[in-house]
C-alpha positions as CSV (number, residue, x, y, z in Angstrom):
1,M,27.3,-1.9,-11.6
2,T,27.2,0.6,-14.6
3,V,30.0,0.1,-17.2
4,E,31.8,3.4,-17.3
5,Y,32.2,3.9,-21.0
6,D,31.8,7.7,-20.7
7,Q,34.8,7.8,-18.4
8,L,37.1,7.5,-21.4
9,P,37.5,11.1,-22.7
10,P,38.9,12.0,-26.1
11,G,42.5,13.3,-26.3
12,D,44.9,14.6,-28.9
13,A,46.0,11.0,-29.7
14,N,42.5,9.7,-30.5
15,F,40.4,12.6,-31.5
16,V,41.6,14.8,-34.4
17,A,39.6,17.5,-36.2
18,L,38.6,16.3,-39.6
19,T,39.9,18.5,-42.4
20,P,40.5,17.9,-46.2
21,L,43.9,19.5,-45.8
22,S,45.2,16.2,-44.4
23,F,44.8,14.6,-47.8
24,L,47.6,16.8,-49.2
25,Q,49.9,15.8,-46.4
26,R,49.3,12.1,-46.9
27,T,49.5,12.1,-50.7
28,A,52.7,14.2,-50.8
29,D,54.3,11.9,-48.2
30,I,53.4,8.7,-50.0
31,Y,53.5,9.7,-53.7
32,P,55.9,12.8,-53.7
33,Q,57.0,12.2,-57.3
34,R,53.7,11.4,-58.9
35,E,52.3,14.2,-61.1
36,S,49.7,16.3,-59.3
37,L,48.8,19.1,-61.8
38,I,49.1,19.5,-65.5
39,Y,48.3,22.8,-67.2
40,N,49.6,23.2,-70.8
41,Q,53.4,23.2,-70.4
42,R,53.4,23.4,-66.6
43,R,53.6,20.2,-64.6
44,Y,53.9,19.7,-60.9
45,T,54.5,16.7,-58.6
46,W,52.7,16.2,-55.3
47,A,55.8,17.2,-53.4
48,Q,56.0,20.4,-55.4
49,T,52.3,21.2,-54.9
50,R,52.7,20.8,-51.2
51,A,55.7,23.0,-51.1
52,R,54.0,25.7,-53.1
53,C,50.9,25.5,-51.0
54,T,53.0,25.7,-47.8
55,R,54.9,28.7,-49.0
56,I,51.7,30.5,-50.0
57,A,50.1,29.7,-46.6
58,S,53.1,31.1,-44.8
59,S,53.0,34.3,-46.9
60,L,49.3,34.7,-45.9
61,A,50.0,34.1,-42.3
62,A,52.9,36.6,-42.4
63,R,50.3,39.2,-43.4
64,G,48.3,38.4,-40.2
65,L,45.6,36.4,-41.9
66,G,44.2,33.5,-39.9
67,K,41.0,32.1,-38.5
68,N,37.8,33.6,-39.9
69,D,39.7,35.9,-42.2
70,T,38.2,35.8,-45.7
71,V,40.5,35.5,-48.8
72,S,38.7,35.8,-52.1
73,V,39.8,34.2,-55.3
74,F,38.5,35.4,-58.7
75,A,40.2,33.0,-61.1
76,F,39.8,30.3,-63.7
77,N,40.7,26.6,-63.5
78,T,44.4,27.0,-63.3
79,P,47.0,25.5,-60.8
80,E,46.7,28.7,-58.8
81,M,43.0,28.1,-58.2
82,F,43.7,24.5,-57.2
83,E,46.5,25.6,-54.8
84,C,44.3,28.1,-53.1
85,H,41.9,25.3,-52.0
86,F,44.7,24.1,-49.7
87,A,47.0,27.2,-49.1
88,I,44.3,29.5,-47.8
89,P,42.8,27.2,-45.2
90,M,46.4,26.0,-44.4
91,A,46.9,29.5,-43.1
92,G,43.7,29.1,-41.1
93,A,41.8,31.5,-43.3
94,V,38.5,31.1,-45.2
95,L,38.5,30.4,-48.9
96,N,36.0,32.4,-50.9
97,T,35.9,31.5,-54.6
98,I,34.0,33.8,-56.9
99,N,32.1,33.1,-60.1
100,T,34.2,34.4,-63.0
101,R,31.0,35.5,-64.9
102,L,29.7,37.9,-62.2
103,D,29.4,41.6,-62.9
104,A,31.3,44.2,-60.9
105,A,28.3,45.2,-58.7
106,T,27.9,41.6,-57.4
107,V,31.7,41.2,-56.9
108,A,31.6,44.5,-54.9
109,Y,28.8,43.1,-52.7
110,I,30.7,39.9,-52.0
111,I,33.8,41.8,-51.0
112,D,32.0,43.9,-48.5
113,H,29.5,41.2,-47.3
114,G,32.2,38.6,-46.9
115,E,34.7,41.1,-45.5
116,S,37.5,40.1,-47.9
117,K,40.9,41.0,-46.6
118,L,42.9,39.8,-49.5
119,F,41.8,39.3,-53.1
120,I,43.5,37.0,-55.6
121,V,42.5,37.8,-59.2
122,D,43.4,36.5,-62.6
123,R,44.8,39.3,-64.7
124,Q,42.1,38.8,-67.3
125,L,39.5,39.6,-64.7
126,W,41.2,42.6,-63.3
127,P,38.9,45.1,-65.1
128,V,35.9,43.7,-63.4
129,L,37.6,43.9,-60.0
130,R,38.8,47.4,-60.6
131,Q,35.2,48.5,-61.3
132,A,34.0,46.7,-58.2
133,L,36.6,48.4,-56.0
134,E,35.2,51.8,-57.0
135,T,32.1,51.2,-54.9
136,T,33.4,48.9,-52.1
137,E,33.8,50.0,-48.6
138,L,36.6,47.6,-48.0
139,K,39.8,47.7,-50.0
140,P,41.5,44.3,-49.7
141,E,45.1,43.7,-50.7
142,I,45.3,42.7,-54.3
143,I,47.3,39.7,-55.6
144,I,47.4,39.2,-59.4
145,I,47.7,35.8,-61.2
146,D,49.6,36.6,-64.3
147,D,48.9,33.5,-66.4
148,A,51.1,33.3,-69.5
149,D,48.4,31.3,-71.2
150,A,45.7,33.8,-70.8
151,T,44.1,35.0,-74.0
152,D,43.4,38.5,-72.7
153,K,46.0,40.5,-70.7
154,P,44.7,43.9,-69.8
155,G,47.0,46.6,-68.5
156,L,47.8,46.4,-64.8
157,P,46.9,49.3,-62.4
158,E,49.3,52.1,-61.8
159,D,47.4,53.8,-59.0
160,I,46.6,50.7,-56.9
161,E,49.2,48.7,-55.1
162,Y,49.4,45.0,-55.9
163,R,51.6,41.9,-55.8
164,F,51.9,38.9,-58.1
165,Y,50.8,35.5,-57.0
166,E,54.2,34.0,-57.6
167,D,55.6,36.5,-55.0
168,L,53.5,34.6,-52.4
169,V,55.4,31.4,-53.4
170,E,58.9,32.8,-53.7
171,R,58.8,34.8,-50.4
172,G,57.1,32.0,-48.5
173,D,58.6,29.6,-46.0
174,E,58.5,26.0,-46.9
175,T,59.0,24.9,-43.3
176,F,55.8,26.7,-42.2
177,T,53.6,24.5,-40.0
178,W,50.1,24.7,-41.5
179,R,47.3,25.6,-39.1
180,A,45.0,22.8,-38.4
181,P,41.4,23.9,-37.5
182,E,40.9,24.3,-33.8
183,N,37.5,22.6,-34.3
184,E,36.3,20.7,-37.3
185,W,33.2,22.9,-37.3
186,Q,35.5,25.9,-38.1
187,A,34.7,27.7,-41.4
188,L,36.7,26.4,-44.4
189,S,35.1,28.1,-47.3
190,L,32.5,30.7,-48.3
191,N,30.5,30.2,-51.5
192,Y,27.9,32.7,-52.8
193,T,24.7,31.4,-54.3
194,S,21.9,33.3,-55.9
195,G,18.9,33.9,-53.6
196,T,15.3,34.7,-54.4
197,T,15.9,38.2,-53.3
198,G,18.5,38.8,-56.0
199,K,21.2,39.3,-53.4
200,P,23.7,36.4,-53.3
201,K,23.7,34.4,-50.1
202,G,27.0,33.4,-48.4
203,V,27.0,29.6,-47.8
204,V,29.6,28.6,-45.2
205,Y,31.3,25.2,-45.3
206,H,33.2,23.6,-42.3
207,H,36.2,21.4,-42.4
208,R,34.3,18.3,-41.3
209,G,31.8,18.5,-44.1
210,S,34.4,18.8,-46.8
211,Y,36.4,15.9,-45.4
212,L,33.3,13.7,-45.4
213,M,32.2,14.9,-48.8
214,T,35.5,13.7,-50.1
215,M,35.2,10.3,-48.6
216,G,31.6,10.0,-49.8
217,T,32.5,10.9,-53.3
218,V,35.3,8.3,-53.4
219,I,32.9,5.6,-52.3
220,S,29.9,6.6,-54.4
221,W,31.8,7.3,-57.6
222,A,33.9,4.2,-56.9
223,L,37.1,6.1,-57.5
224,P,40.3,4.1,-57.9
225,Q,43.8,5.2,-56.8
226,H,45.5,7.6,-59.2
227,P,42.7,8.6,-61.5
228,R,43.5,11.1,-64.3
229,Y,41.0,13.9,-63.8
230,L,40.1,16.7,-66.2
231,Y,38.9,19.7,-64.2
232,T,36.0,20.9,-66.4
233,V,33.8,21.9,-63.5
234,P,34.5,25.5,-62.5
235,M,36.3,25.5,-59.2
236,F,34.1,28.3,-58.0
237,H,31.1,26.0,-58.1
238,C,30.8,24.4,-54.6
239,N,34.6,24.5,-54.6
240,G,34.5,22.6,-57.9
241,W,32.2,20.0,-56.4
242,G,34.9,19.3,-53.8
243,H,36.9,17.4,-56.4
244,A,40.1,19.4,-55.6
245,W,40.2,17.7,-52.2
246,T,38.7,14.4,-53.6
247,M,41.3,13.9,-56.3
248,T,44.1,14.7,-53.8
249,A,42.8,12.1,-51.4
250,V,43.2,9.4,-54.1
251,A,46.5,10.8,-55.4
252,G,45.1,11.6,-58.8
253,T,46.6,13.7,-61.6
254,I,44.6,16.8,-62.3
255,V,44.6,18.4,-65.7
256,C,43.4,22.0,-65.6
257,M,41.2,23.5,-68.2
258,R,41.1,27.3,-68.2
259,A,38.2,27.6,-70.6
260,F,36.0,25.0,-72.0
261,T,35.5,24.1,-75.7
262,P,34.3,20.7,-76.9
263,K,37.4,20.3,-79.1
264,L,39.8,21.0,-76.2
265,L,38.0,18.6,-74.0
266,F,38.2,15.8,-76.5
267,D,41.9,16.6,-77.2
268,L,42.8,16.6,-73.5
269,V,41.0,13.4,-72.8
270,E,43.0,11.8,-75.5
271,K,46.3,13.4,-74.8
272,H,46.4,12.8,-71.1
273,R,44.4,9.6,-71.1
274,I,41.7,11.1,-68.8
275,T,39.7,8.6,-66.8
276,H,37.3,11.0,-65.1
277,F,35.7,14.4,-65.5
278,G,32.6,16.4,-64.5
279,G,30.3,18.9,-66.0
280,A,26.8,20.3,-66.2
281,P,24.4,18.8,-68.7
282,V,25.0,21.8,-71.0
283,I,28.6,20.6,-71.3
284,L,27.5,17.2,-72.4
285,N,25.0,18.7,-74.8
286,M,27.8,20.8,-76.4
287,L,30.0,17.7,-76.7
288,A,27.1,15.8,-78.4
289,N,26.4,18.7,-80.8
290,A,30.1,19.6,-81.6
291,P,31.3,19.4,-85.2
292,E,32.2,15.8,-86.0
293,S,35.7,16.9,-86.8
294,D,36.1,18.0,-83.2
295,Q,34.7,14.8,-81.7
296,K,36.7,11.8,-80.7
297,R,35.4,8.3,-79.8
298,F,37.3,6.2,-77.3
299,D,37.6,2.4,-77.0
300,R,37.8,2.7,-73.2
301,T,35.4,3.9,-70.5
302,I,35.7,7.5,-69.3
303,H,33.7,8.2,-66.2
304,V,31.6,11.4,-66.2
305,M,29.7,13.1,-63.4
306,T,27.0,15.5,-64.3
307,A,25.0,17.9,-62.2
308,G,23.6,21.4,-62.1
309,A,20.2,20.8,-63.8
310,P,18.1,17.7,-64.6
311,P,19.8,16.3,-67.7
312,P,17.7,15.4,-70.7
313,A,17.7,11.6,-71.2
314,K,18.6,12.1,-74.8
315,V,21.8,13.9,-73.8
316,L,22.8,11.0,-71.5
317,E,22.0,8.5,-74.3
318,S,24.3,10.4,-76.7
319,M,27.3,10.1,-74.5
320,N,27.6,6.3,-75.1
321,Q,29.0,7.0,-78.6
322,F,32.1,8.6,-77.1
323,G,32.8,5.9,-74.4
324,F,31.5,8.3,-71.7
325,E,29.8,6.5,-68.8
326,V,27.7,9.2,-67.1
327,M,26.6,9.3,-63.5
328,H,23.9,11.9,-62.8
329,V,24.1,13.5,-59.3
330,Y,22.1,16.1,-57.5
331,G,22.9,18.6,-54.8
332,L,23.0,22.3,-53.9
333,T,25.7,24.8,-52.9
334,E,24.2,24.4,-49.4
335,T,25.0,20.7,-49.3
336,Y,28.7,21.0,-50.5
337,G,27.5,19.8,-53.9
338,H,26.2,16.3,-54.7
339,I,24.2,14.3,-52.1
340,L,22.0,12.1,-54.5
341,Q,23.2,9.9,-57.3
342,A,21.4,7.9,-60.0
343,A,23.3,4.8,-58.9
344,P,22.8,2.1,-61.6
345,Q,21.2,-1.2,-60.6
346,D,22.2,-4.5,-62.2
347,S,18.7,-4.9,-63.6
348,W,19.1,-1.7,-65.7
349,A,21.5,-3.5,-68.0
350,Q,18.6,-5.5,-69.4
351,Q,16.9,-2.3,-70.5
352,S,17.5,-0.5,-73.8
353,I,20.0,2.3,-74.0
354,A,17.1,4.8,-74.2
355,A,15.4,3.3,-71.1
356,Q,18.7,3.3,-69.2
357,A,19.1,7.0,-70.0
358,E,15.7,7.7,-68.6
359,L,16.6,5.9,-65.4
360,K,19.9,7.7,-65.2
361,S,18.3,11.1,-65.6
362,R,16.6,10.8,-62.2
363,Q,18.2,12.4,-59.2
364,G,18.4,9.1,-57.4
365,I,19.5,7.9,-54.0
366,R,21.7,9.4,-51.3
367,F,25.5,9.4,-51.3
368,A,27.4,7.3,-48.9
369,M,28.2,10.3,-46.5
370,T,24.6,11.6,-46.6
371,E,22.7,10.7,-43.5
372,A,19.2,11.0,-44.8
373,V,17.2,12.5,-47.7
374,D,13.4,12.4,-48.0
375,V,10.6,14.1,-49.9
376,I,8.1,15.8,-47.5
377,S,4.5,16.7,-48.4
378,S,3.7,20.4,-47.7
379,E,0.2,19.4,-46.9
380,T,0.7,16.6,-44.4
381,G,4.3,17.2,-43.3
382,E,4.9,13.5,-43.8
383,P,7.1,11.7,-46.4
384,V,5.3,11.2,-49.7
385,P,4.4,7.7,-50.9
386,W,6.7,6.0,-53.4
387,D,4.1,6.3,-56.2
388,S,6.0,8.5,-58.8
389,E,3.1,11.0,-58.6
390,T,2.8,12.7,-55.2
391,I,5.0,15.8,-55.1
392,G,6.8,17.1,-52.0
393,E,9.9,19.0,-51.1
394,I,13.4,17.4,-50.9
395,V,14.8,17.6,-47.3
396,I,18.3,16.6,-46.3
397,R,20.1,15.8,-43.1
398,G,23.8,15.1,-42.7
399,N,27.3,16.3,-42.1
400,T,27.7,17.8,-45.6
401,T,25.0,20.4,-45.0
402,M,26.2,24.0,-44.6
403,K,26.9,25.8,-41.3
404,G,24.4,28.4,-42.5
405,Y,24.1,31.6,-44.5
406,L,26.6,34.3,-43.5
407,K,25.0,37.2,-41.7
408,D,21.5,36.0,-42.5
409,P,19.9,34.3,-39.5
410,E,16.4,34.6,-41.0
411,A,17.3,32.7,-44.2
412,T,19.3,30.2,-42.1
413,A,16.3,29.5,-39.8
414,K,14.0,29.2,-42.8
415,A,16.3,26.6,-44.4
416,F,16.7,24.5,-41.2
417,Q,13.3,23.3,-39.8
418,K,12.2,20.3,-37.9
419,N,15.7,18.8,-38.0
420,W,15.9,19.0,-41.8
421,F,17.4,21.2,-44.4
422,Y,14.7,22.2,-46.8
423,S,16.1,22.4,-50.3
424,G,13.3,24.3,-52.0
425,D,13.2,21.6,-54.8
426,L,10.0,19.7,-55.5
427,A,10.2,16.0,-56.4
428,V,8.5,12.6,-56.4
429,V,9.7,9.3,-55.2
430,H,9.5,6.3,-57.6
431,E,8.7,2.8,-56.5
432,D,12.3,1.8,-56.2
433,G,13.0,4.7,-53.8
434,Y,14.8,6.9,-56.4
435,I,14.0,10.6,-56.2
436,Q,13.2,12.7,-59.3
437,V,13.0,16.5,-59.3
438,K,9.8,17.8,-60.9
439,D,9.8,21.5,-60.3
440,R,11.6,24.2,-58.2
441,A,9.9,25.9,-55.3
442,K,12.3,28.8,-55.6
443,D,12.3,31.1,-58.6
444,I,15.9,30.2,-59.4
445,I,16.7,29.5,-63.0
446,I,19.5,27.0,-63.5
447,S,21.1,27.7,-66.9
448,G,24.1,25.6,-67.9
449,G,24.8,24.9,-64.2
450,E,24.6,28.6,-63.2
451,N,22.1,29.9,-60.7
452,I,20.2,32.9,-62.0
453,S,17.8,34.9,-59.8
454,S,14.6,35.8,-61.6
455,I,14.1,38.7,-59.2
456,E,17.5,40.1,-60.0
457,I,16.6,40.2,-63.7
458,E,13.2,41.7,-62.9
459,S,14.8,44.5,-60.8
460,V,16.9,45.5,-63.8
461,L,13.9,45.4,-66.2
462,Y,12.1,47.7,-63.8
463,K,14.8,50.3,-64.3
464,H,13.9,50.6,-68.0
465,P,11.7,53.7,-68.5
466,S,9.2,51.8,-70.6
467,V,8.6,48.8,-68.3
468,G,5.6,48.8,-66.1
469,D,5.5,45.3,-64.8
470,A,7.9,42.4,-65.3
471,A,8.2,38.8,-64.3
472,V,10.9,36.3,-65.2
473,V,10.5,32.5,-65.3
474,A,12.5,29.6,-66.6
475,M,12.0,28.5,-70.2
476,A,13.3,25.1,-71.5
477,D,16.3,25.3,-73.7
478,E,18.0,22.4,-75.6
479,K,21.5,23.8,-75.1
480,W,21.4,25.3,-71.6
481,G,18.7,23.3,-69.9
482,E,16.9,26.4,-68.8
483,V,17.1,30.1,-69.8
484,P,15.4,33.2,-68.5
485,C,12.2,34.3,-70.2
486,A,10.8,37.7,-69.4
487,F,7.2,38.7,-69.5
488,V,6.8,42.4,-69.7
489,E,3.8,44.8,-69.5
490,L,4.8,48.2,-70.8
491,K,3.7,51.5,-69.4
492,A,0.8,53.2,-71.1
493,D,1.9,54.8,-74.4
494,A,5.5,53.5,-73.9
495,E,7.4,51.5,-76.5
496,A,10.3,49.0,-76.4
497,T,11.5,46.1,-78.5
498,E,12.6,42.7,-77.4
499,T,16.2,43.3,-78.5
500,E,16.2,46.7,-76.7
501,L,15.2,45.1,-73.3
502,I,17.6,42.2,-73.7
503,D,20.5,44.6,-74.5
504,F,19.5,46.8,-71.6
505,C,19.8,43.8,-69.2
506,A,23.1,42.8,-70.7
507,E,24.4,46.3,-70.0
508,N,23.3,46.4,-66.4
509,M,24.1,42.9,-65.1
510,A,26.3,39.8,-66.0
511,R,25.5,39.0,-69.6
512,F,24.8,35.3,-68.9
513,K,21.9,36.4,-66.7
514,R,20.0,38.4,-69.4
515,P,16.7,37.0,-70.6
516,K,16.9,35.1,-73.9
517,K,13.3,35.9,-74.8
518,V,10.9,38.8,-73.9
519,V,7.1,38.4,-74.3
520,F,5.0,41.5,-74.2
521,G,1.4,41.8,-72.9
522,E,-0.7,42.2,-69.8
523,L,0.5,40.1,-66.9
524,P,-1.9,37.9,-65.0
525,K,-2.4,39.1,-61.4
526,T,-4.2,38.0,-58.3
527,A,-6.9,40.2,-56.6
528,T,-4.1,41.7,-54.5
529,G,-2.0,42.6,-57.5
530,K,0.6,39.8,-57.2
531,I,1.8,38.5,-60.5
532,Q,0.8,34.9,-61.1
533,K,4.1,33.2,-62.1
534,N,2.5,29.8,-62.2
535,L,0.5,30.9,-65.2
536,L,3.5,32.4,-66.8
537,R,5.4,29.2,-66.4
538,D,2.6,27.5,-68.3
539,R,3.0,30.0,-71.1
540,A,6.7,29.5,-71.2
541,K,6.3,25.8,-71.7
542,E,4.3,26.6,-74.9
543,L,7.0,28.8,-76.4
């Protein structure tokens, strides 16, 4: 007789779609009077945050927004940006956070490609959005965040209809019943990442993945209840590494930082007794190199998560002087952020501080919620040996892997092969099983945690009348980790200076993407005329 285990079907009582939205309901129920958000003079409790998010969600739903409708947010790390991580999906819609450093042309592309129906923008960024709207096919409704603490307050439009963010709160219904996802595979957020074609790709997250990312982060970072978290990571980066949902799950207090400076970070850590924060290695480097008068040293441990580019061991070593205990993690936009961690072993404590920093600079082992990570040889198709030398590509499998690229089935199919997600990052595996990235298969430059497409820069350079051929590769930089370095072959009898070409790029794309160095000369090419970037990378290492 066969035991009929399969005759017990799931029902509403024992199978509920996983969603990070549930963390807000629980925390507000249990800790309604605990502080949720602090931003300069503004302070909210968890009860107030839930009420505000519910009102905003009801205002969005009243506009007819719901499942699969994209709502874009172009804002800094303020309470409004945090609230959008709950309010927009609570209405059933899809959250699309946009990099605040992007140029108008890229913002316009995102609006049309993502089919944004409503656009929430910080007043300081309004000029960029206005320029973008001049070329977009779609004209989403405009909601403006009028932050009293903004340093720049440009004039508001007289010819374009808009509403203020606080109108969504004031006119909303606090009794609104938030819309749980019909299925946990339902789209939660849309994040654009630079692709090798220069056009950003829309990475789609689902509710299940973000829920499990939260739980995995709590376990792997050993988060306690009620941490005091400084939001240094931009919330447009992989939804701020998912920490908006994570800190809500553990009923933390989140201190918002609109714009980073080393002095402000040290001051906020001291003033609010911060226990945790995150940031790219460039942030840590800026802290280490800040004027001594701006630095502060603490007699307690502050837990720091760093990601975005392989951190120099020297930078990790320098953090000890401040009382910062750094955990290096690795991930991609396509994996909801971090999926590997340089988890310390007990034996590391016997090593010198410098040796420990070297060990911590590796990308490490998989997070608790990550099903599998391996390094596959491109030659054999098999896992590489744990010998610290054999290079292969990092592949990932698990619930915190994207649904796919929006409207790009070819790129999605290329990324998902043989039951793995192929990262495009090349790495080795050490004898202890820890993974370490050695190179990037993609021509993406990670500068200060920002992804920069080399082809996008090249396409701008080619627009200059003097440029014949151009190729851009990464060049090591002490401050930013990597910066773009352009190799340019001028047209016959043409003239141009390094400053001229750098300024030209700055005028035709986001300034942070411009090359930091231009090298003139004949470019190495194959017999078919293809530029040999591998040789240029070698040259860049010598610069």
